[in-house]
Each structure stands twice: as C-alpha cells, then as structure tokens.
N, C-alpha and C positions, 0 to 999 in steps of 0.2 A: 322449415316451418315458419320461422321468424321473418325470414325475407317475404314468404308468401303473404303473412299476415300485415305486413308493411304495404305491401302492393295493394291488397284488399282495402286497407285503411285509406290509402292514398286515393284509390278510385272512388270511395264514399266521400271524402272530403271534396275532391273535385266535382262530384255530381251535386253535392249540396251547395257549393260555392256557384255553380253554373245556374242552378234553379233559383238561388236566392237574388240573382241579378234580376229577376222578374217575379217577385213575391206574390203580387195579385195574381198572375198567371199559374203560379204554382199552387196556390190555396184554392182557386177555381177548379183547377184539373183535378186537385186531391178530392174535392167535394163531389165533383161529377163522377169520378172512378168510384167512390164509396156509394154514391146513390145508385150506380148501376149494378153493384154487387149487393145492394140491399133490397133489391126487388123480390127475390125468393122469400127471405124471411118475412117481408111485408104480406106477400100471398099467403105464407103459412098462418100468419095472424088472421087474415080475412077468412081463411078456410076453417080454422077453429073457432073463431067468433060467429060463424054461420051455423055451427052446431054439428059440422063435419069433423072426423079426425082420422089420423092413421092408425091402424089397429096395434094396440099394445104400447102406444107411445103418446105421452101428453104432450101438450103444446110446448112447455118450456123444455122438455127433453129434446123435441125436434128442433127447437130453436137453439139448443145447445149444440147440437150436431152442426147446424149451419153457421153457429158462431165459429166453431173450431175449424170448420172447412175454410172460413175467412181468415182466421189466424194463420193456416198453414199457406194458404194461397198468398196471403199478405207477405209472409216472410219468404217465399220462392219468388214471388214477382217482384220484390224489392230487390233482393239480393243476387238472384241467379237467372231469372227468366229474360232478363235482357240480352242474354247470350244467344236467344233466338234472333232477335233484331239486329244485334252487332254482327252476328255472323252473315246474316243476309246482306246487310249494307257493305260489309268489307269484302264479300266474295264478289258481289255485285260490280264495285268499282275498283276491284284489283287491290285494294290495300291490305289484304289479308296476308299478301307476301311479306309485307313489313313486320306482321305479328310473327310469322314463322322464322324470321330473322333474329329475333331477339332471344337472348339467352335465358329463357324462361318457358315453361309449358304454354303451349297455344291457349289451351282450354282455360287456363286459369287467367292468362291475361285478358281473353275476351270476358270472363265473368267478372274481374276486378272492374272493368269498365261497363258492367252491365247493371250497377246499382241505380234503381230507379226511384228518386224519392216520392213521387206521386202516388205509389202504390202502399206507401206507409198508412195512408187513409184506411185502406182495407184492412190492414192488420189492426189498428187502433179500433176501428168499427166491429171487428171480430172479437176483439179483447172485451170491449163494452158489452157486446151482445151475450157473449159468454158469461160475463158476470152477472148480467141481469137475470139470466136463465138460472144460473147456479144460485143466486140469491132467492130464487122462488122454489128451488129444489131441496134446500138444506146443505148441512155441512159435508165436506168430502174428507175422507181418511187420508192420512199421509202415504199409506200403502197404495190406495187406489190412485193418488195424485202421482206418485212415483212411477206405476205402470203407465199411466197416461203419458208422462213425459217421455218415457222410451218409446211409446207408440207414435207420439207426435213426431220424433226424430225420422221414424220409418215413413210416416206420412209426407214428411218434406222429401224423403229420398225418392218416393213414388212420383212426386210432382217435378222433382229435378230430373229423374230419369226421363220422363215424358218431354220435358225441354230439351234435353241432350239429343234425343231421338230426332225431335223436330228441327233442331239446329243442325245436325249432321246431314239430314237430308238436303239441305241448301247447298252443300258443296256440289251437287249434282244436278239439283233442280234450283236454279238461280232465281227464277221467276215465282218461287212458291211464296208468295206474300201473305196467304191468308191461312198459315198454319195454325195461328190462334183459334180459328173456328174449329179446327180439328181437336183442339186441346179442350175447348168449351164442351163439345159433344161428348168426348171421353169422360170427362169429370163431372158432368152435371148430375150423373146419378149419385155421386159421393156426398151431395147435400141432403139425402135421404136415409132412412133405415133400410138396410137391405133385406131385412125381414119382410118388407112389403112386396117384394119381388118374388117371381117364381123361382123354383129350386135351380133349374137350369141358368137362369140368368144370374142369381145368386152366385152360383159356382163360377161363372164367367167373370164377375166382379171381384172374385177372391182368388182363384187359381190362375187365370190368364194375365188380366190387367188389374192388379189389387186396389180397385177404386175404393173398395170397403175399408182400406187401410187409412184413406185420407182423413176421414172424420167419423164414420161409424164406430170403428173398433176403439179409437181413443176415447171417444165419448161413452161408450159401453165401459170401457175400464174406469173412467172417471166417476161414472154412476154406480160402479160396483155390479154391473150386470155380468152374466156369464157370457163368454164370447166363443161361439162355435167357429170352427176353422181358424183359430188363430195363427197355429203353426203353418198350415199351407199358405196362409196369406203373408206370413213373415218370410217363408222360403221364396214365395212369388215375388215379393219386394226386393229381395236379395238377388234373385235371378234377373230381374228387369233392370236394376241398377248395374249389375255387371254387363248385360247385354247392351245397355245404352253407351257405357264407356267404350266397350269393345267396337260398337256400331260408329261412334264418333271418329276413333282413330283409324277404322277402315276407311270410312268416307273421306277423312282428311287426306289420305294418302293418294286419292284420285282427283284431288283438287288441282285444278289448272287456273291460272290467273285470267278470270273472265274479263275484266275490263270493261269500259264502255258503260 
C-alpha cells in the first residue's frame, strides 16, 4: 500500500512539473476545460430564468446535482481517467510491453501516470457551484453529509468503472480513439434528476448502468430527500466495478504488442 501511494504521488509530482513548464498553456487549458463543463449549468440557469422548471426540483437543487457531478467527474478525470489515453497510446506504439515487465500491477502503473492537472478546473468549478447552490438551500446536517460522502465514493467508482471498461477495449481495438464520446453519452443523464425520466429509463439508469449514483443520489442524500432504489443502485455499482476489473484483466491477456 505504501509503495502504491509513493508511486501515485510520484506520478502527480511529475505531471505538475511537466505542466508547470508551460504555465500559461496550463491555465488556458484548465479554463477551457472548465468552460466546456459549465455549459449545462448555464443552460439550467437560462431555463429557470425563463420561467420553466424541472418538476419537483428548484433551480439551486438542480445546480447542486450538476455541481456534484462536476466534483465527481473532476476527481476521476484528474486522477484516473488518463488511464484511457495512456492505455491507447502505449498499446498503439507498443510501449505497454515495458509496463508489463515492471514489478508492479500494470493497472496501477498506468493510473499513476494518468494524473491530468488540467481537469482540476472541473473539480474546483464543481466545488464552487455546489457551494453556491448549498448557500441558497440552507444548512446540511452532519448525518446527511456523512451519507453523501459515502455515496460520493460510489459515484467515483461508477465513473472509474466506465473508464476501466473503455481502456480495456483498447487492448483489442487499438484505433478506438473516440471512446470519450461514449463516456459523455452514457453519463450526460447523470446531470439531471432521474425522477424526470420515465420509469423504464430510470430503472435502466439504476439497475443496469447506475448513472443515477453519479450525482442524483449523493445530492438527494445531501438534501435529506428519500432515495428510492438506493440498494439496487449500490449493488449495481459494486457489480459494475467488479466486472470492469475483471474485463480489464481479461482484455489485458489478449494484448499483443501492436507497434507502429
């Protein structure tokens, strides 16, 4: 465990050192990334200011969902999601062989080198948006915050699982360079209350791919709302994470040095 933490910290320090060599580029890239993820909250503001609303949810409650979504996404994109691009590049040019030769799990080595500082802007933006929303919604009890923290961990596991699945496909389909679009399509529904969707679609977002766990359920816990289907969503998250780990290891076994 200590060795793994040291490797992770080394990867973070190297990533920061690399980006700080071009600080202007880093700040511009971070701002652009944040701006891209701020579009949906801005659209929410426009919708509510025009007199339209989502049934059963105030503007600041919806913004809180979107803020927590950004927090979870910012954490995963900063610390873990680089595994998708690192796997793609290392498999494409054949350098994944070097990762396999090292006396440490390949998954963690790829993740340790996956830290991407530019996405910290999403995390900070999410924290800011969530703070503004909570400031207009009132105080939160310690119990509700504790449940929220636990569900946020599950939220991170959902996004990490999707990242592992996408990275694993690249062992077979080396030219799959647009996997991020698949991720965006799957997770986009996590930025809205699942109660606005049909029962069938809500069940899909809970039982099959627990997108509702990304932001809706943590937000509901924070607001003290009752959470329907929490147990199924928790079980679905555990199953998804287990399957993603298994899928990664299975696909890694069929890896053949691509090169070129």
